[in-house]
N, C-alpha and C positions, 0 to 999 in steps of 0.2 A: 415688583420685588424690591424690598428695602436694601439699600446699599449701606453697609455700616460705615461710619465716619472713620477717617484715618486721623490719629492724634498727631502724627508727625509726617505731614504730607511731603516735605522735602526729603526726608529719609526714605519714605516709601518710593518716591520717584527715583532716587539714587539706586536703591536696591533693584528696582525694575530695570533700570539701565544696565545693571550688572548681570541681568539675566535671571534673577530670582522670579519665582512664580508670583502671581498676584496674592495668593493666599499666604505664602511665606513672608512676602514683603509686608503685608498688612499685620501679620502676627508680630514681626520684629518692630515695626513702626509703632505699634500700639502697646508694646511691652513697657513696663515702668522704666524710667530713666533712659528711654530710647534715644533721645537727642543729646544727652549729656556727653561731654568730652571725657576722655580717659583721665585717669589719675584720681578720680573721685571715689571710685568703688574699691573695696578691699580686694586683694588678689584672690583668685579662685581657691588657692590652697587654704585660705582662712575661712572659706564658706563651709557650712555643714553639708553633708551628703544630700539632705532634704532640700536645701537651698539650691544646690547644683542641679538636682533632679527637676525642681520646679522651673529653673531657667531653661534646662534642656527641653522641657515640655513647652515652654513659651515660644521657643524658636523652632520647635518641630523636629527634634532629633529622634530618629527611629531607634528602637532597641534600648532605650534608656533604662527601662525597668530591670534589665539584666546587667547593667554596668555598675562597677564599683566606683569609688570616689575618683581615683586617678583616671579611669576610663571616661567618666563624665567630664572631667577637666579637659582632657585631650579632645573629646568630641566638641565641647563648647569652643575651644580655641581654634579648631579646624573647620568650624561650620561656616 
């Protein structure tokens, strides 16, 4: 079985230590800008709904297709 590589191994291990599943930890650690510190990205309120949806998909938020923009923002912040 091929094991996919983790782009940000340090972040992956930190997420696993917090109790995240292997799958969710890998998704987050492999997402774009996964290791960047805060302050670089624009606030979620400035993102389009599609951008928010894509990010919710990247981190595995369930029910995202039925969420409006403010619900997506809330789900991303509380994930």
